[in-house]
VEXMIVEX-942557 format. One record per residue (C-alpha): residue number from 1; residue in three letters; x, y, z. Coordinates in nm, 2 decimals, padded with zeros to 4 digits. Layout:
BEGIN
     i    aa        X        Y        Z
   NUM   ALA        X        Y        Z
...
***
This chain:
BEGIN
     i    aa        X        Y        Z
     1   MET    06.38    11.45    15.53
     2   LYS    06.75    11.37    15.61
     3   THR    06.97    11.67    15.70
     4   SER    07.29    11.70    15.51
     5   ILE    07.61    11.67    15.71
     6   LEU    07.74    11.99    15.55
     7   SER    07.46    12.20    15.69
     8   SER    07.42    12.03    16.03
     9   SER    07.57    12.15    16.36
    10   ASP    07.83    11.88    16.35
    11   SER    08.00    12.03    16.05
    12   ARG    08.34    12.00    16.22
    13   ILE    08.35    11.63    16.11
    14   VAL    08.40    11.76    15.75
    15   ASP    08.71    11.95    15.86
    16   ASN    08.84    11.65    16.05
    17   ILE    08.80    11.43    15.74
    18   VAL    08.99    11.69    15.53
    19   TYR    09.28    11.70    15.79
    20   PHE    09.27    11.32    15.82
    21   ALA    09.31    11.29    15.44
    22   ARG    09.60    11.54    15.44
    23   THR    09.77    11.32    15.70
    24   LEU    09.71    11.01    15.49
    25   ARG    09.86    11.19    15.19
    26   LYS    10.17    11.28    15.38
    27   ALA    10.21    10.92    15.50
    28   GLY    10.20    10.79    15.14
    29   LEU    09.84    10.71    15.05
    30   PRO    09.69    10.86    14.73
    31   ALA    09.42    11.08    14.89
    32   GLY    09.32    11.35    14.64
    33   PRO    09.04    11.61    14.66
    34   ALA    08.80    11.38    14.48
    35   THR    08.86    11.11    14.74
    36   VAL    08.80    11.35    15.02
    37   VAL    08.46    11.45    14.86
    38   ASP    08.37    11.08    14.83
    39   ALA    08.47    11.02    15.20
    40   VAL    08.24    11.31    15.31
    41   ARG    07.95    11.18    15.10
    42   ALA    08.00    10.83    15.23
    43   VAL    07.99    10.95    15.59
    44   GLU    07.68    11.15    15.51
    45   VAL    07.50    10.85    15.36
    46   SER    07.60    10.59    15.62
    47   GLY    07.59    10.81    15.92
    48   ILE    07.80    10.79    16.24
    49   ARG    07.67    10.55    16.50
    50   SER    07.99    10.41    16.63
    51   ARG    08.37    10.43    16.59
    52   ASP    08.36    10.11    16.39
    53   ASP    08.11    10.25    16.14
    54   LEU    08.34    10.55    16.08
    55   TYR    08.64    10.33    16.05
    56   TRP    08.50    10.10    15.78
    57   THR    08.33    10.38    15.60
    58   LEU    08.66    10.57    15.56
    59   HIS    08.84    10.24    15.50
    60   ALA    08.62    10.17    15.20
    61   VAL    08.71    10.50    15.04
    62   PHE    09.08    10.55    15.12
    63   VAL    09.22    10.20    15.12
    64   ARG    09.27    10.07    14.76
    65   LYS    09.56    09.84    14.80
    66   ARG    09.67    09.58    15.06
    67   GLU    09.98    09.78    15.17
    68   HIS    09.76    10.09    15.24
    69   ARG    09.57    09.92    15.52
    70   VAL    09.86    09.93    15.76
    71   LEU    09.91    10.30    15.73
    72   PHE    09.53    10.37    15.74
    73   ASP    09.48    10.16    16.05
    74   GLU    09.77    10.34    16.24
    75   ALA    09.65    10.69    16.12
    76   PHE    09.29    10.62    16.23
    77   ARG    09.40    10.49    16.57
    78   ILE    09.61    10.81    16.63
    79   TYR    09.37    11.06    16.48
    80   TRP    09.03    10.95    16.59
    81   GLN    09.07    10.75    16.91
    82   SER    09.12    10.92    17.24
    83   ARG    09.10    10.62    17.47
    84   GLY    09.47    10.61    17.54
    85   LEU    09.47    10.96    17.69
    86   ILE    09.16    10.88    17.91
    87   GLU    09.32    10.55    18.04
    88   LYS    09.64    10.74    18.13
    89   MET    09.44    11.00    18.33
    90   LEU    09.25    10.73    18.51
    91   ALA    09.57    10.55    18.59
    92   ILE    09.72    10.86    18.75
    93   LEU    09.41    10.93    18.96
    94   SER    09.36    10.56    19.06
    95   PRO    09.52    10.44    19.39
    96   VAL    09.59    10.10    19.23
    97   ALA    09.93    10.08    19.06
    98   PRO    09.91    09.99    18.69
    99   PRO    10.02    09.64    18.60
   100   ARG    10.38    09.59    18.50
   101   GLY    10.42    09.45    18.16
   102   GLN    10.64    09.47    17.86
   103   PRO    10.59    09.78    17.65
   104   GLU    10.39    09.73    17.33
   105   LYS    10.61    09.70    17.02
   106   PRO    10.56    09.97    16.76
   107   LYS    10.33    09.87    16.48
   108   ALA    10.41    09.87    16.11
   109   GLY    10.36    10.21    15.96
   110   GLN    10.36    10.39    16.30
   111   THR    10.68    10.58    16.23
   112   ARG    10.57    10.73    15.90
   113   VAL    10.22    10.82    16.03
   114   SER    10.37    10.99    16.34
   115   GLN    10.61    11.18    16.11
   116   ALA    10.31    11.29    15.90
   117   PHE    10.13    11.43    16.21
   118   GLN    10.45    11.60    16.32
   119   ALA    10.49    11.76    15.97
   120   ALA    10.13    11.89    15.98
   121   LYS    10.19    12.05    16.32
   122   GLU    10.52    12.21    16.20
   123   ARG    10.35    12.35    15.89
   124   VAL    10.08    12.52    16.10
   125   SER    10.34    12.66    16.34
   126   GLU    10.55    12.79    16.06
   127   GLU    10.26    12.98    15.91
   128   THR    10.22    13.18    16.23
   129   ARG    10.59    13.21    16.29
   130   PRO    10.78    13.52    16.16
   131   GLN    11.01    13.45    15.87
   132   VAL    11.38    13.48    15.95
   133   GLU    11.65    13.48    15.68
   134   VAL    11.94    13.26    15.76
   135   ASP    12.27    13.27    15.57
   136   ALA    12.38    12.90    15.55
   137   THR    12.68    12.96    15.32
   138   PHE    12.94    12.81    15.56
   139   THR    12.73    12.55    15.73
   140   VAL    12.76    12.18    15.69
   141   SER    12.48    11.97    15.54
   142   GLY    12.33    11.70    15.75
   143   LYS    12.35    11.46    15.46
   144   GLU    12.73    11.51    15.45
   145   VAL    12.76    11.44    15.82
   146   ILE    12.58    11.10    15.81
   147   GLN    12.74    10.99    15.48
   148   SER    13.06    10.87    15.65
   149   LYS    12.92    10.81    16.00
   150   ASP    12.91    10.46    16.14
   151   PHE    12.56    10.31    16.16
   152   ALA    12.62    10.20    16.52
   153   GLN    12.70    10.56    16.63
   154   MET    12.40    10.73    16.47
   155   THR    12.11    10.89    16.66
   156   ALA    11.75    10.80    16.60
   157   GLU    11.70    11.08    16.36
   158   GLU    12.02    11.00    16.17
   159   VAL    11.91    10.63    16.15
   160   SER    11.58    10.74    16.00
   161   ALA    11.76    10.95    15.74
   162   ALA    12.00    10.67    15.67
   163   LYS    11.71    10.43    15.61
   164   GLN    11.55    10.66    15.35
   165   ALA    11.89    10.71    15.18
   166   LEU    11.94    10.33    15.16
   167   ARG    11.60    10.27    15.02
   168   ALA    11.66    10.54    14.76
   169   MET    11.98    10.38    14.63
   170   ARG    11.95    10.21    14.29
   171   LEU    12.17    09.94    14.15
   172   PRO    12.33    10.00    13.81
   173   LYS    12.20    09.83    13.50
   174   ASP    12.50    09.59    13.46
   175   THR    12.44    09.31    13.22
   176   ILE    12.61    08.99    13.12
   177   ARG    12.62    08.82    12.78
   178   ARG    12.45    08.48    12.76
   179   ARG    12.48    08.20    12.51
   180   ARG    12.11    08.23    12.41
   181   LEU    12.06    08.44    12.09
   182   ILE    11.78    08.68    12.03
   183   ALA    11.66    08.88    11.73
   184   ALA    11.85    09.20    11.66
   185   HIS    11.90    09.47    11.39
   186   ARG    12.27    09.39    11.37
   187   GLY    12.49    09.09    11.45
   188   ARG    12.50    08.74    11.31
   189   ILE    12.28    08.63    11.02
   190   ASP    11.98    08.43    11.14
   191   PRO    11.92    08.17    10.86
   192   ARG    11.59    08.04    10.99
   193   ARG    11.43    08.39    11.02
   194   THR    11.58    08.49    10.69
   195   LEU    11.43    08.19    10.50
   196   ARG    11.09    08.25    10.66
   197   ALA    11.09    08.61    10.55
   198   SER    11.20    08.51    10.20
   199   MET    10.92    08.26    10.17
   200   ARG    10.66    08.52    10.27
   201   SER    10.76    08.73    09.97
   202   GLY    10.77    08.43    09.73
   203   GLY    11.14    08.41    09.72
   204   GLY    11.19    08.71    09.51
   205   MET    11.36    08.92    09.77
   206   ILE    11.59    08.81    10.06
   207   ASP    11.57    09.03    10.36
   208   LEU    11.85    08.94    10.59
   209   LYS    11.76    08.88    10.96
   210   PHE    12.02    08.90    11.24
   211   ARG    12.06    08.77    11.59
   212   THR    12.29    08.86    11.88
   213   PRO    12.37    08.71    12.22
   214   GLN    12.12    08.80    12.48
   215   GLU    12.22    09.03    12.76
   216   LYS    12.06    09.00    13.11
   217   ARG    12.11    09.15    13.44
   218   PRO    12.27    08.90    13.68
   219   PRO    12.07    08.79    13.98
   220   ILE    12.17    08.91    14.33
   221   VAL    12.17    08.68    14.64
   222   ALA    12.23    08.84    14.98
   223   LEU    12.33    08.63    15.29
   224   CYS    12.30    08.86    15.59
   225   ASP    12.43    08.78    15.94
   226   ILE    12.18    08.87    16.22
   227   SER    12.39    08.77    16.52
   228   GLY    12.43    09.00    16.82
   229   SER    12.74    09.17    16.68
   230   MET    12.57    09.24    16.35
   231   SER    12.21    09.33    16.44
   232   GLN    12.26    09.70    16.43
   233   TYR    12.40    09.68    16.07
   234   SER    12.17    09.41    15.95
   235   ARG    11.85    09.61    16.01
   236   LEU    11.98    09.90    15.80
   237   LEU    12.11    09.68    15.53
   238   LEU    11.77    09.51    15.50
   239   HIS    11.63    09.85    15.41
   240   PHE    11.88    09.87    15.13
   241   MET    11.78    09.52    15.01
   242   HIS    11.41    09.62    15.03
   243   GLY    11.48    09.91    14.79
   244   VAL    11.68    09.68    14.56
   245   MET    11.40    09.42    14.55
   246   ALA    11.14    09.69    14.48
   247   GLU    11.33    09.77    14.16
   248   ARG    11.44    09.42    14.05
   249   ARG    11.27    09.08    14.07
   250   ASP    11.58    08.85    14.05
   251   VAL    11.70    08.93    14.41
   252   HIS    11.69    08.68    14.70
   253   THR    11.77    08.76    15.06
   254   PHE    11.86    08.51    15.34
   255   LEU    11.92    08.57    15.71
   256   PHE    12.13    08.35    15.93
   257   GLY    12.24    08.33    16.29
   258   THR    12.23    07.98    16.42
   259   ARG    12.00    07.88    16.13
   260   LEU    11.91    07.99    15.78
   261   THR    11.59    08.18    15.70
   262   ASN    11.46    08.28    15.36
   263   VAL    11.30    08.63    15.38
   264   THR    11.26    08.70    15.01
   265   ARG    10.88    08.69    15.02
   266   HIS    10.87    08.92    15.32
   267   LEU    11.08    09.18    15.16
   268   ARG    10.85    09.18    14.85
   269   MET    10.60    09.38    15.06
   270   LYS    10.59    09.74    14.93
   271   ASP    10.56    09.90    15.28
   272   PRO    10.91    09.89    15.43
   273   ASP    10.79    09.89    15.79
   274   GLU    10.56    09.60    15.72
   275   ALA    10.83    09.41    15.54
   276   LEU    11.09    09.45    15.82
   277   GLU    10.83    09.36    16.08
   278   ALA    10.75    09.04    15.88
   279   CYS    11.12    08.96    15.87
   280   SER    11.16    09.00    16.24
   281   GLU    10.86    08.77    16.31
   282   SER    10.98    08.50    16.08
   283   VAL    11.33    08.48    16.24
   284   ALA    11.37    08.31    16.57
   285   ASP    11.75    08.36    16.62
   286   TRP    11.78    08.74    16.58
   287   SER    12.07    08.88    16.79
   288   GLY    12.18    08.53    16.89
   289   GLY    12.49    08.33    16.82
   290   THR    12.66    08.27    16.48
   291   ARG    12.71    07.95    16.30
   292   ILE    12.83    08.05    15.95
   293   ALA    12.94    07.71    15.84
   294   THR    12.61    07.55    15.93
   295   ALA    12.41    07.82    15.76
   296   LEU    12.62    07.80    15.44
   297   HIS    12.59    07.43    15.44
   298   ALA    12.21    07.46    15.45
   299   PHE    12.21    07.72    15.17
   300   ASN    12.44    07.51    14.95
   301   ARG    12.23    07.20    15.00
   302   LEU    11.88    07.34    14.98
   303   TRP    11.89    07.67    14.79
   304   SER    12.20    07.69    14.57
   305   ARG    12.05    07.52    14.27
   306   ARG    11.73    07.73    14.30
   307   VAL    11.87    08.08    14.33
   308   LEU    12.23    08.05    14.20
   309   SER    12.14    08.01    13.83
   310   GLY    12.23    08.28    13.58
   311   ASN    12.58    08.37    13.71
   312   PRO    12.46    08.56    14.02
   313   THR    12.64    08.80    14.25
   314   VAL    12.65    08.69    14.61
   315   LEU    12.67    08.95    14.89
   316   LEU    12.79    08.79    15.21
   317   ILE    12.73    09.03    15.50
   318   THR    12.90    08.91    15.82
   319   ASP    13.19    08.99    16.05
   320   GLY    13.33    08.64    16.02
   321   LEU    13.33    08.56    16.39
   322   GLU    13.25    08.18    16.37
   323   ARG    13.18    07.91    16.62
   324   ASP    13.20    07.61    16.39
   325   THR    13.51    07.43    16.28
   326   ASP    13.73    07.61    16.03
   327   GLU    13.74    07.30    15.80
   328   ASP    13.37    07.30    15.75
   329   LEU    13.36    07.68    15.69
   330   ALA    13.64    07.67    15.43
   331   ARG    13.47    07.38    15.24
   332   GLU    13.13    07.55    15.23
   333   MET    13.28    07.89    15.13
   334   ASP    13.47    07.72    14.85
   335   ARG    13.15    07.55    14.72
   336   LEU    12.96    07.88    14.74
   337   HIS    13.24    08.06    14.55
   338   ARG    13.24    07.81    14.27
   339   SER    12.86    07.84    14.23
   340   CYS    12.84    08.22    14.16
   341   ARG    13.00    08.48    13.94
   342   ARG    13.12    08.71    14.21
   343   LEU    13.13    08.66    14.59
   344   ILE    13.16    09.00    14.77
   345   TRP    13.22    08.99    15.15
   346   LEU    13.09    09.29    15.34
   347   ASN    13.24    09.32    15.68
   348   PRO    13.16    09.61    15.92
   349   LEU    13.49    09.53    16.11
   350   LEU    13.68    09.71    15.83
   351   ARG    13.57    10.04    15.98
   352   PHE    13.86    10.00    16.22
   353   ASP    14.20    10.13    16.08
   354   GLY    14.39    09.86    16.27
   355   PHE    14.19    09.56    16.15
   356   GLU    14.39    09.24    16.11
   357   ALA    14.27    08.90    15.99
   358   LYS    14.35    08.71    16.31
   359   ALA    14.03    08.53    16.37
   360   LYS    14.02    08.18    16.24
   361   GLY    13.69    08.22    16.08
   362   ILE    13.80    08.52    15.89
   363   ARG    14.12    08.35    15.77
   364   ALA    13.92    08.05    15.65
   365   MET    13.68    08.27    15.45
   366   LEU    13.92    08.52    15.29
   367   PRO    14.08    08.28    15.02
   368   HIS    13.73    08.21    14.88
   369   VAL    13.60    08.57    14.82
   370   ASP    13.65    08.80    14.52
   371   GLU    13.62    09.13    14.70
   372   PHE    13.65    09.23    15.07
   373   ARG    13.46    09.56    15.15
   374   ALA    13.33    09.76    15.44
   375   ALA    12.96    09.79    15.52
   376   HIS    12.93    10.03    15.81
   377   SER    12.82    10.37    15.65
   378   LEU    12.64    10.52    15.35
   379   ASP    12.97    10.58    15.18
   380   ALA    13.05    10.22    15.20
   381   ILE    12.72    10.11    15.05
   382   GLU    12.75    10.36    14.77
   383   ASP    13.09    10.22    14.69
   384   LEU    12.93    09.87    14.68
   385   VAL    12.67    10.00    14.44
   386   ALA    12.94    10.14    14.21
   387   ALA    13.14    09.82    14.24
   388   LEU    12.85    09.61    14.12
   389   ALA    12.87    09.82    13.80
   390   ASP    13.25    09.76    13.78
   391   LYS    13.30    10.13    13.83
   392   PRO    13.39    10.17    14.19
   393   SER    13.46    10.53    14.32
   394   ARG    13.72    10.38    14.55
   395   PRO    13.89    10.04    14.52
   396   ALA    13.83    09.77    14.78
   397   VAL    14.02    09.80    15.10
   398   ALA    14.27    09.53    14.98
   399   ALA    14.27    09.21    14.79
   400   PRO    14.13    08.93    15.01
   401   ARG    14.45    08.72    15.00
   402   SER    14.67    09.02    15.08
   403   TRP    14.54    09.02    15.43
   404   LEU    14.67    08.67    15.48
   405   ALA    15.00    08.76    15.31
   406   GLU    15.05    09.06    15.54
   407   ASP    14.98    08.85    15.84
   408   ARG    15.23    08.58    15.74
   409   ALA    15.49    08.86    15.68
   410   ILE    15.43    09.00    16.03
   411   ARG    15.47    08.66    16.19
   412   GLY    15.79    08.59    15.99
   413   GLN    15.94    08.92    16.11
   414   ALA    15.85    08.84    16.47
   415   LYS    16.00    08.50    16.44
   416   ALA    16.32    08.64    16.29
   417   ALA    16.35    08.90    16.57
   418   ALA    16.30    08.64    16.84
   419   PRO    16.62    08.54    17.03
   420   ILE    16.76    08.20    16.96
***
């Protein structure tokens, strides 16, 4: 007769499964009490012969969706496997030096699983720690500190908090009127539907039917620069685009450095770590040079007719430091501007108070954009979200063409003050 795992001497495995389920729940997997009971029963029926048997037994119970597998795999590796610690101890005692190689890249989901383990440890320590009352009336909230802080100046903890805040942002429900008409309770009289309704009643009664122009949310297309000067901002802004794409389907994202890459399908993944890792693997020119004119030419030739239908809003995220010729850049910017409803340029260089449009690439792009905004902090992104609803909390830094007018005025004053 088979002995139940609940009454055997190895009953600690039940406690481990319970704690493991709590960790999965904190990491984002739906692991309720019923699932824990099913996991214990599954282990009891299948038995534990090897680590692989335990892995696939628990995998069959806890993993229900594709995006759950990444978190489960990372949690199982941290919680159940102890080979890493043994290898480190052997490396210390061994007289042979360990091989020198590149450090292993963090896997998708590793950050959230590690945070879940840390949260469990803190909860246990807080239960045994004496309670101390703290008066925080005149203290400053951490959220207020990072709201206006530059992304490039943030610590690792502040970057993690900024990523969560960016993913939590939601775009407004702005709509545009289309020429297509749809059925409505009020509006214009619809003769066809009115006659059909009258024929159903034998013509004795005429029930008027109405129609009104259809309203639809405009699509959003993001063109994000991933060159060396923009990489710190691009990674955080991709978290913002991931949160936007989780809410709306009519959003397309492209990355460009020296070439153009469509990462829309990668950002459709529900797990943010897995989505960003897929984007990094699909791009070969991350933190490289910048060829804005070449990337815009590829977009206008290959993608404009596919994604720029329906009067979209285009977000161009770049610092404008271009290596191509100014004539090509101005021509491609003009074509892009004519193909969309609004072209908003997000430039992190606007974080500097003394910013001037002196670079040739910036001067070639400014005449062809509708708005010129900063994109270096959470406050700047919140202003962008409000601007997309035509209700900005703060206006844009200045009209795009005004930067060129101010520069011409400064040059005119300098020329007039020069000795003859």
